[in-house]
PyMOL Python script that loads the backbone (N, CA, C, O; Angstrom):
from pymol import cmd

cmd.read_pdbstr("""\
ATOM      1  N   UNK A   1       1.103  -0.945   0.316  1.00  0.00           N
ATOM      2  CA  UNK A   1      -0.175  -0.085   0.084  1.00  0.00           C
ATOM      3  C   UNK A   1       0.847   0.991  -0.032  1.00  0.00           C
ATOM      4  O   UNK A   1       1.939   0.977   0.538  1.00  0.00           O
ATOM      5  N   UNK A   2       0.266   2.201  -1.054  1.00  0.00           N
ATOM      6  CA  UNK A   2       1.773   3.504  -1.043  1.00  0.00           C
ATOM      7  C   UNK A   2       0.860   4.192  -0.141  1.00  0.00           C
ATOM      8  O   UNK A   2      -0.294   3.895   0.168  1.00  0.00           O
ATOM      9  N   UNK A   3       1.932   5.621   0.395  1.00  0.00           N
ATOM     10  CA  UNK A   3       1.203   6.409   1.554  1.00  0.00           C
ATOM     11  C   UNK A   3       0.501   7.107   0.520  1.00  0.00           C
ATOM     12  O   UNK A   3       0.676   8.272   0.877  1.00  0.00           O
ATOM     13  N   UNK A   4      -0.250   7.159  -0.639  1.00  0.00           N
ATOM     14  CA  UNK A   4      -0.873   7.850  -1.044  1.00  0.00           C
ATOM     15  C   UNK A   4      -2.592   7.474  -0.853  1.00  0.00           C
ATOM     16  O   UNK A   4      -3.637   8.120  -0.937  1.00  0.00           O
ATOM     17  N   UNK A   5      -2.213   6.030  -0.549  1.00  0.00           N
ATOM     18  CA  UNK A   5      -3.396   5.283  -0.165  1.00  0.00           C
ATOM     19  C   UNK A   5      -3.932   5.270   0.836  1.00  0.00           C
ATOM     20  O   UNK A   5      -4.966   4.614   0.960  1.00  0.00           O
ATOM     21  N   UNK A   6      -3.234   6.215   2.200  1.00  0.00           N
ATOM     22  CA  UNK A   6      -3.476   6.307   3.101  1.00  0.00           C
ATOM     23  C   UNK A   6      -4.112   7.398   3.238  1.00  0.00           C
ATOM     24  O   UNK A   6      -4.622   7.602   4.340  1.00  0.00           O
ATOM     25  N   UNK A   7      -4.269   8.426   2.156  1.00  0.00           N
ATOM     26  CA  UNK A   7      -5.145   9.794   2.043  1.00  0.00           C
ATOM     27  C   UNK A   7      -6.360   9.342   1.750  1.00  0.00           C
ATOM     28  O   UNK A   7      -7.087  10.330   1.848  1.00  0.00           O
ATOM     29  N   UNK A   8      -7.000   8.424   1.448  1.00  0.00           N
ATOM     30  CA  UNK A   8      -8.430   7.756   1.435  1.00  0.00           C
ATOM     31  C   UNK A   8      -8.981   7.302   2.830  1.00  0.00           C
ATOM     32  O   UNK A   8     -10.045   7.679   3.322  1.00  0.00           O
ATOM     33  N   UNK A   9      -8.150   6.495   3.344  1.00  0.00           N
ATOM     34  CA  UNK A   9      -8.279   6.236   4.918  1.00  0.00           C
ATOM     35  C   UNK A   9      -8.552   7.404   5.620  1.00  0.00           C
ATOM     36  O   UNK A   9      -9.564   7.522   6.310  1.00  0.00           O
ATOM     37  N   UNK A  10      -7.693   8.299   5.486  1.00  0.00           N
ATOM     38  CA  UNK A  10      -8.039   9.625   6.821  1.00  0.00           C
ATOM     39  C   UNK A  10      -9.435  10.484   6.017  1.00  0.00           C
ATOM     40  O   UNK A  10     -10.246  11.038   6.758  1.00  0.00           O
ATOM     41  N   UNK A  11      -9.597  10.531   4.794  1.00  0.00           N
ATOM     42  CA  UNK A  11     -10.614  11.293   4.532  1.00  0.00           C
ATOM     43  C   UNK A  11     -12.021  10.123   4.620  1.00  0.00           C
ATOM     44  O   UNK A  11     -13.128  10.585   4.344  1.00  0.00           O
ATOM     45  N   UNK A  12     -11.907   8.585   5.021  1.00  0.00           N
ATOM     46  CA  UNK A  12     -13.063   7.818   5.800  1.00  0.00           C
ATOM     47  C   UNK A  12     -13.670   6.954   4.323  1.00  0.00           C
ATOM     48  O   UNK A  12     -14.719   6.312   4.274  1.00  0.00           O
ATOM     49  N   UNK A  13     -12.879   7.115   3.412  1.00  0.00           N
ATOM     50  CA  UNK A  13     -12.866   6.131   1.992  1.00  0.00           C
ATOM     51  C   UNK A  13     -12.670   4.924   1.862  1.00  0.00           C
ATOM     52  O   UNK A  13     -11.576   4.649   1.369  1.00  0.00           O
ATOM     53  N   UNK A  14     -13.383   4.004   2.143  1.00  0.00           N
ATOM     54  CA  UNK A  14     -12.768   2.946   2.154  1.00  0.00           C
ATOM     55  C   UNK A  14     -12.757   1.740   0.961  1.00  0.00           C
ATOM     56  O   UNK A  14     -12.534   0.541   1.134  1.00  0.00           O
ATOM     57  N   UNK A  15     -13.121   2.559  -0.510  1.00  0.00           N
ATOM     58  CA  UNK A  15     -13.496   1.676  -1.376  1.00  0.00           C
ATOM     59  C   UNK A  15     -12.248   1.181  -1.973  1.00  0.00           C
ATOM     60  O   UNK A  15     -11.422   2.065  -2.199  1.00  0.00           O
ATOM     61  N   UNK A  16     -11.869  -0.176  -2.323  1.00  0.00           N
ATOM     62  CA  UNK A  16     -10.593  -0.328  -2.735  1.00  0.00           C
ATOM     63  C   UNK A  16     -10.842  -0.125  -4.104  1.00  0.00           C
ATOM     64  O   UNK A  16      -9.792  -0.526  -4.607  1.00  0.00           O
ATOM     65  N   UNK A  17     -11.696   0.311  -5.188  1.00  0.00           N
ATOM     66  CA  UNK A  17     -11.695   0.660  -6.426  1.00  0.00           C
ATOM     67  C   UNK A  17     -10.908   1.528  -6.774  1.00  0.00           C
ATOM     68  O   UNK A  17     -10.379   1.707  -7.871  1.00  0.00           O
ATOM     69  N   UNK A  18     -10.790   2.283  -5.499  1.00  0.00           N
ATOM     70  CA  UNK A  18      -9.832   3.925  -5.737  1.00  0.00           C
ATOM     71  C   UNK A  18      -8.568   3.720  -5.724  1.00  0.00           C
ATOM     72  O   UNK A  18      -7.967   3.008  -4.919  1.00  0.00           O
ATOM     73  N   UNK A  19      -8.026   4.447  -6.782  1.00  0.00           N
ATOM     74  CA  UNK A  19      -6.319   4.238  -6.387  1.00  0.00           C
ATOM     75  C   UNK A  19      -5.871   5.982  -6.427  1.00  0.00           C
ATOM     76  O   UNK A  19      -6.232   6.668  -7.383  1.00  0.00           O
ATOM     77  N   UNK A  20      -5.405   6.324  -5.773  1.00  0.00           N
ATOM     78  CA  UNK A  20      -4.869   8.066  -5.941  1.00  0.00           C
ATOM     79  C   UNK A  20      -3.801   7.681  -6.380  1.00  0.00           C
ATOM     80  O   UNK A  20      -3.107   6.741  -5.992  1.00  0.00           O
ATOM     81  N   UNK A  21      -3.595   8.578  -7.410  1.00  0.00           N
ATOM     82  CA  UNK A  21      -2.209   8.587  -8.207  1.00  0.00           C
ATOM     83  C   UNK A  21      -1.986  10.194  -7.694  1.00  0.00           C
ATOM     84  O   UNK A  21      -1.022  10.755  -8.214  1.00  0.00           O
ATOM     85  N   UNK A  22      -2.333  10.538  -7.273  1.00  0.00           N
ATOM     86  CA  UNK A  22      -1.333  12.424  -6.816  1.00  0.00           C
ATOM     87  C   UNK A  22      -2.263  13.332  -6.151  1.00  0.00           C
ATOM     88  O   UNK A  22      -3.472  13.347  -6.384  1.00  0.00           O
ATOM     89  N   UNK A  23      -1.627  14.136  -5.267  1.00  0.00           N
ATOM     90  CA  UNK A  23      -2.098  15.275  -4.678  1.00  0.00           C
ATOM     91  C   UNK A  23      -1.330  16.365  -4.323  1.00  0.00           C
ATOM     92  O   UNK A  23      -0.100  16.351  -4.364  1.00  0.00           O
ATOM     93  N   UNK A  24      -1.842  17.090  -4.057  1.00  0.00           N
ATOM     94  CA  UNK A  24      -1.193  18.397  -4.151  1.00  0.00           C
ATOM     95  C   UNK A  24      -1.970  19.383  -3.200  1.00  0.00           C
ATOM     96  O   UNK A  24      -3.105  19.152  -2.781  1.00  0.00           O
ATOM     97  N   UNK A  25      -1.348  20.331  -2.953  1.00  0.00           N
ATOM     98  CA  UNK A  25      -1.665  21.641  -2.057  1.00  0.00           C
ATOM     99  C   UNK A  25      -2.102  22.944  -3.205  1.00  0.00           C
ATOM    100  O   UNK A  25      -1.209  23.125  -4.033  1.00  0.00           O
ATOM    101  N   UNK A  26      -3.316  23.855  -3.369  1.00  0.00           N
ATOM    102  CA  UNK A  26      -3.446  24.727  -3.754  1.00  0.00           C
ATOM    103  C   UNK A  26      -3.867  25.936  -2.989  1.00  0.00           C
ATOM    104  O   UNK A  26      -4.114  25.561  -1.843  1.00  0.00           O
ATOM    105  N   UNK A  27      -4.064  27.258  -3.116  1.00  0.00           N
ATOM    106  CA  UNK A  27      -4.051  28.049  -2.623  1.00  0.00           C
ATOM    107  C   UNK A  27      -4.743  28.870  -3.451  1.00  0.00           C
ATOM    108  O   UNK A  27      -4.364  29.136  -4.591  1.00  0.00           O
ATOM    109  N   UNK A  28      -6.317  29.534  -2.659  1.00  0.00           N
ATOM    110  CA  UNK A  28      -6.668  30.316  -3.181  1.00  0.00           C
ATOM    111  C   UNK A  28      -7.712  31.476  -2.595  1.00  0.00           C
ATOM    112  O   UNK A  28      -8.530  31.309  -1.691  1.00  0.00           O
ATOM    113  N   UNK A  29      -7.476  32.638  -3.318  1.00  0.00           N
ATOM    114  CA  UNK A  29      -7.573  34.098  -2.204  1.00  0.00           C
ATOM    115  C   UNK A  29      -6.409  34.655  -2.314  1.00  0.00           C
ATOM    116  O   UNK A  29      -5.368  34.292  -2.861  1.00  0.00           O
ATOM    117  N   UNK A  30      -6.906  36.213  -1.330  1.00  0.00           N
ATOM    118  CA  UNK A  30      -5.986  37.174  -1.549  1.00  0.00           C
ATOM    119  C   UNK A  30      -5.951  37.641   0.100  1.00  0.00           C
ATOM    120  O   UNK A  30      -7.002  37.592   0.740  1.00  0.00           O
ATOM    121  N   UNK A  31      -4.685  38.096   0.748  1.00  0.00           N
ATOM    122  CA  UNK A  31      -4.976  38.645   1.815  1.00  0.00           C
ATOM    123  C   UNK A  31      -5.229  37.859   2.946  1.00  0.00           C
ATOM    124  O   UNK A  31      -4.542  36.839   2.890  1.00  0.00           O
ATOM    125  N   UNK A  32      -6.062  37.916   4.142  1.00  0.00           N
ATOM    126  CA  UNK A  32      -6.713  37.474   5.325  1.00  0.00           C
ATOM    127  C   UNK A  32      -7.667  35.796   4.592  1.00  0.00           C
ATOM    128  O   UNK A  32      -7.820  34.661   5.043  1.00  0.00           O
ATOM    129  N   UNK A  33      -8.033  36.391   3.498  1.00  0.00           N
ATOM    130  CA  UNK A  33      -9.115  35.671   3.245  1.00  0.00           C
ATOM    131  C   UNK A  33      -8.771  34.248   2.556  1.00  0.00           C
ATOM    132  O   UNK A  33      -9.640  33.394   2.377  1.00  0.00           O
ATOM    133  N   UNK A  34      -7.418  34.078   2.188  1.00  0.00           N
ATOM    134  CA  UNK A  34      -6.762  33.017   1.522  1.00  0.00           C
ATOM    135  C   UNK A  34      -7.002  31.763   1.842  1.00  0.00           C
ATOM    136  O   UNK A  34      -6.771  31.838   3.049  1.00  0.00           O
ATOM    137  N   UNK A  35      -7.276  30.732   1.668  1.00  0.00           N
ATOM    138  CA  UNK A  35      -7.234  29.310   2.178  1.00  0.00           C
ATOM    139  C   UNK A  35      -6.701  28.119   1.120  1.00  0.00           C
ATOM    140  O   UNK A  35      -6.878  28.064  -0.097  1.00  0.00           O
ATOM    141  N   UNK A  36      -5.904  27.076   2.101  1.00  0.00           N
ATOM    142  CA  UNK A  36      -5.379  26.622   1.430  1.00  0.00           C
ATOM    143  C   UNK A  36      -6.273  25.148   1.130  1.00  0.00           C
ATOM    144  O   UNK A  36      -6.963  24.817   2.095  1.00  0.00           O
ATOM    145  N   UNK A  37      -6.343  24.305   0.027  1.00  0.00           N
ATOM    146  CA  UNK A  37      -7.037  23.394  -0.277  1.00  0.00           C
ATOM    147  C   UNK A  37      -5.825  22.216  -0.684  1.00  0.00           C
ATOM    148  O   UNK A  37      -4.739  22.263  -1.262  1.00  0.00           O
ATOM    149  N   UNK A  38      -6.701  21.088  -0.006  1.00  0.00           N
ATOM    150  CA  UNK A  38      -5.887  19.883  -0.471  1.00  0.00           C
ATOM    151  C   UNK A  38      -6.526  19.013  -1.622  1.00  0.00           C
ATOM    152  O   UNK A  38      -7.516  18.303  -1.445  1.00  0.00           O
ATOM    153  N   UNK A  39      -5.738  19.165  -3.030  1.00  0.00           N
ATOM    154  CA  UNK A  39      -6.548  18.288  -4.246  1.00  0.00           C
ATOM    155  C   UNK A  39      -5.967  16.906  -4.770  1.00  0.00           C
ATOM    156  O   UNK A  39      -4.903  16.725  -5.361  1.00  0.00           O
ATOM    157  N   UNK A  40      -6.762  16.142  -4.469  1.00  0.00           N
ATOM    158  CA  UNK A  40      -6.423  14.406  -4.717  1.00  0.00           C
ATOM    159  C   UNK A  40      -6.910  14.181  -6.260  1.00  0.00           C
ATOM    160  O   UNK A  40      -8.003  14.613  -6.628  1.00  0.00           O
ATOM    161  N   UNK A  41      -6.103  13.534  -7.070  1.00  0.00           N
ATOM    162  CA  UNK A  41      -6.195  13.007  -8.202  1.00  0.00           C
ATOM    163  C   UNK A  41      -6.491  11.592  -7.904  1.00  0.00           C
ATOM    164  O   UNK A  41      -5.640  11.046  -7.201  1.00  0.00           O
ATOM    165  N   UNK A  42      -7.652  10.752  -8.327  1.00  0.00           N
ATOM    166  CA  UNK A  42      -7.533   9.569  -8.338  1.00  0.00           C
ATOM    167  C   UNK A  42      -8.197   8.754  -9.873  1.00  0.00           C
ATOM    168  O   UNK A  42      -8.356   9.333 -10.947  1.00  0.00           O
ATOM    169  N   UNK A  43      -8.485   7.383  -9.606  1.00  0.00           N
ATOM    170  CA  UNK A  43      -9.062   6.895 -10.755  1.00  0.00           C
ATOM    171  C   UNK A  43      -9.903   5.388 -10.215  1.00  0.00           C
ATOM    172  O   UNK A  43      -9.399   4.675  -9.347  1.00  0.00           O
ATOM    173  N   UNK A  44     -10.684   5.194 -10.602  1.00  0.00           N
ATOM    174  CA  UNK A  44     -11.400   3.636 -10.618  1.00  0.00           C
ATOM    175  C   UNK A  44     -10.529   2.541 -11.089  1.00  0.00           C
ATOM    176  O   UNK A  44      -9.819   2.814 -12.057  1.00  0.00           O
ATOM    177  N   UNK A  45     -10.483   1.868 -10.806  1.00  0.00           N
ATOM    178  CA  UNK A  45      -9.628   0.543 -11.246  1.00  0.00           C
ATOM    179  C   UNK A  45     -10.312  -0.415 -11.528  1.00  0.00           C
ATOM    180  O   UNK A  45      -9.782  -1.470 -11.875  1.00  0.00           O
TER     181      UNK A  45
END
""", "prot")
cmd.dss("prot")
cmd.show_as("cartoon", "prot")
cmd.util.cbc("prot")
cmd.orient("prot")
């Protein structure tokens, strides 16, 4: 099991037909309203 597969477990997703192939962090907004998002790329197997 890869480290990326643990991402699904943290989110409470236990489906074994989903494989995560990438994660990245994105930031949106300006100044104090700036928010951080975790973007997960996955595919059905």
